Each structure stands twice: as structure tokens, then as C-alpha cells.
N, C-alpha and C positions, 0 to 999 in steps of 0.2 A: 622908726623905732630902733632901739639898740639891737645889735646882733645877739640873737638868743637861739637856744636849741632845746629840743626835747630829749631828755635822758631817759632811756628805756632799758631797764636792766632786770635780769632774772637771776635767781639763785645767788651764788657768791658775788656775781657782778653787781647785785643789789647792794651789797655792803659798800662797794666802791662808790656807787651812785649816791648813797646816803651821805657819805663823807663829802663828796663833791658838792652836792646840793646844799648842805649846811654851811659850807665855806664860801661858795660862790652863787648864792641865790639870784643875784642880779644878772647872771649870765644865762639863766634858764627861763623858758616859758612854761614848762611843765615837767613833771616827774612821774614815771610809771615804775612801780616796784612790783614785780611778779614773782611769786614763789620764793620769797627771800625771808631774812630774819634780822633781828635787831642786834646791836652789840651787847646789850645787857641781857643777862639770864633772867627769864621770867620768874623762876623760883628755884629752890634747891634741887628739885627733881630735874628741872631743865638743865641745870649745870651738870649734874651727874650724867644724864643721858647724852648730852652733847660731848662731854669729855670722853666717855667710854666709847661712843660711836666713832668719833673722829680718830682717836688714838688707835682703836682697833683697825680702822681702815688704813691708817698710815703703816702699821706693822704688817698688815697683809700685803699691801702694795710693795713694800720693801722685800718681802719674802719671795713673791712670785712675779712681780712686775705688773705694770698697769694693764697691758693688753691681755694678760692671762687672768687678771683679777676682775676685769671689767664685767664679764658675763655674770659672775656671782654677785658683784655689787649691784648690778641692775636687777637681777632676780630678787635680791633682798629688798630692793626698793619697791618692787611690785608687791612683794609680800606685806610690806609696811602699809601699802595702800589697799590691802585686802583683795588683791588680784582684780581690782575694779578698773584698771587702766591697762593700756597696751603700748604706750609710746616709749617706755623704758626698755628698749631692745638694743642688743649689741650692734646690729647692722645700721642703726641710725645715729650712732655715736662715733665720732672720729677717733682714730688711734692717736696717742700722744706719748711723749717721753715720760718714763716713770718718775724721773727726778722732778719734772714739771708738775706732775700730779701730786707728788708728795709735798712740794713747796706750796701748792694751792691749798692743800688740807692743813698744812702748818699755819698758813695765814688765817684760816678759820679758827684755829685754836687760840690765836692771839687777838681776835677781833674784839673780844670783850674788854680789852684794855684801851680801845679807841674811845675818845670822849667826843660825842656828837651832841650839838645843841639843836634838837629837833625844832625848837621854837623859831629858829632862824630860817627854816625851810618854808618860805612864804608863798611859793608858787603852787598852783593847783596840783594835787598829787592823787594818783589813782593807785590803789593797792589791790592786787589780784592774787587769789590763791585757789588752788583746786579743791573741789568738794572732798576728794579722797586723799588729799595731801596728808602726809604723816604728821602726827601731832608735834613732833620736834620742830617742824617748820610752821605749821598753821597756827600754833599758839602764839606766834609772834605778831600776827596780823592785828589783833586788838591793841597791843601797846603802841604799834606804829601809828594806828589811826588816832589813838588818844593823844599822842604827843606831837604829831604834825598838824599845825593849825587848819590847813585847808585840804584835808584828806577825805577821800571817799573809798570805801572798801566794797569789793564785789567778790562773791564766791563764784568760781567758774564751775558750773555743774558738769558732772560726768568727766571730771578731770582730776589729775594728781599733780605730781611735782613738775611734769612737763605739760602744763596746762595749755600753752599755745598749740601743741601738737595733739593733745587729747581732745580738745574742743575748739578748733580754730574758728568756727563760725561765731560762737559766743565771744571768744577772746578778741577777735578782730572787730566785732561789733562794738564791744566795750571801748576798745582803743579808738575807733572812729568817732564815737560819741564824745569821748574825752577830748579829742583834737578839735571837734566842733565847739565844745565848751570853751577851750582856750581861745579859739578864733573870735568868739563872741564876748570875750572879757573886756572890761571897760578900757576904752582908748585904742582897742585893737579890733573893732568890729569888722573892718574890711581888710585886715591884714593878717594873713596866716603867719605863724612863727617862721622866722627867717634864719637860715643857717649861715655860717661864715662865708660861704661862696655867694650868698645873695639869693640862693634858690629857696623854694619852700622848705619847710622845716626839716632840718637834718636830724635823723634818728640815730642816736648812739646806742648800739645794742651790745651789752657785755654779757655773755652767756657762759656759765660754767656749772656743770652738774656736780 
């Protein structure tokens, strides 16, 4: 079979995966989108909330720096999830350069300008989002499911924006079932997805909170 891979992306990395999958569907065996969002705003409220949230974060980062702002940002994230999750903690998130953090958020502000043909994403796609994910993210799961032809949506119970950490048992089980589904797909019953090196499926994990 052709060299293919599974693209697995969370949060902002999911935006990159959506673009890649829409432009190079023949290079993939499957796509996993976890805790991410679409380029299009769902409605007027969505546009306002995204714009205010991201621009406020950018201003805050520039004023105090990423490492000083990180604690308050993660605390705010837990509040948006109703204090139902525990994975958004400073000690489990790496330090990074403030300029890089600002650049990442600025990329989010321009993502709505990206034109993605979701109908071209023909590979099996698994969409995951946490039960307690903030509405600004979770409201994008239904549009993704509606526009990607071969998509399945699963809510990760007892989880928020960091769903793989909040409920690893459920998340990993859903991922394993999805991989098994890909392996059973027509013409590939006895062949797992193969990565560029020839080994069993290469997982590309782009993660950004």
C-alpha cells in the first residue's frame, strides 16, 4: 500500500491537521482531531468570544511574559471548565518563549481566513472533545462532524480541554478502537497503516494549548 500515516492533533495543532488532511488526503490513513476548532466561526457570538479571548491573552502575555501569565491562563481555563478537571496545571505545561506564545495566538486570530474543503477529507476521522470542555471549543465539534464525510464524534467523559490527560483510559481506548477500524478498512484488512520508515503507523502529534 502507499506510504500513509495517522495524523493526531490536539488544540491548535488540530487546525494544522485539518489543512494538511484537506490538501493531502491520499497521504493519510486516518485523522484524529481532539479538543480543537474549525476555521469558520459558528455564529456571531462565537466570533466575538474568540476575538475577545485571544486578543486579551495576547495583550496579557506581552505585558507580563508567558511564564508569569501561564498560571493565571490555566486557572482561567479550569474555571471555564467549571473546576471539573485537574490537568490544566502549571507543573505539567512546559516553559516557552513569550514571542513564540504570542505568535501561536496570533495564528489563531487569522485561522478563520483559511479556506478548507472538508469534503476532500475522505479518510476515517475521529473527533474527540472533553465533557467539560469550554463552549468556545466544544461548539465546533458538530460542524466538524457535519462537514467531514467519514467522521465519528465521541465526548470524553470527565475531561476538559486536556482530555488525554483528564481521562487517559477512555481516550486511549477510543484511539485504539479507531486504529483497529482503520486496519479493517477495505483492502487493508491485514495491513496496519505504515509510516514513511516502513514501520507500523507513525503518529504525528501536534499539541498546543
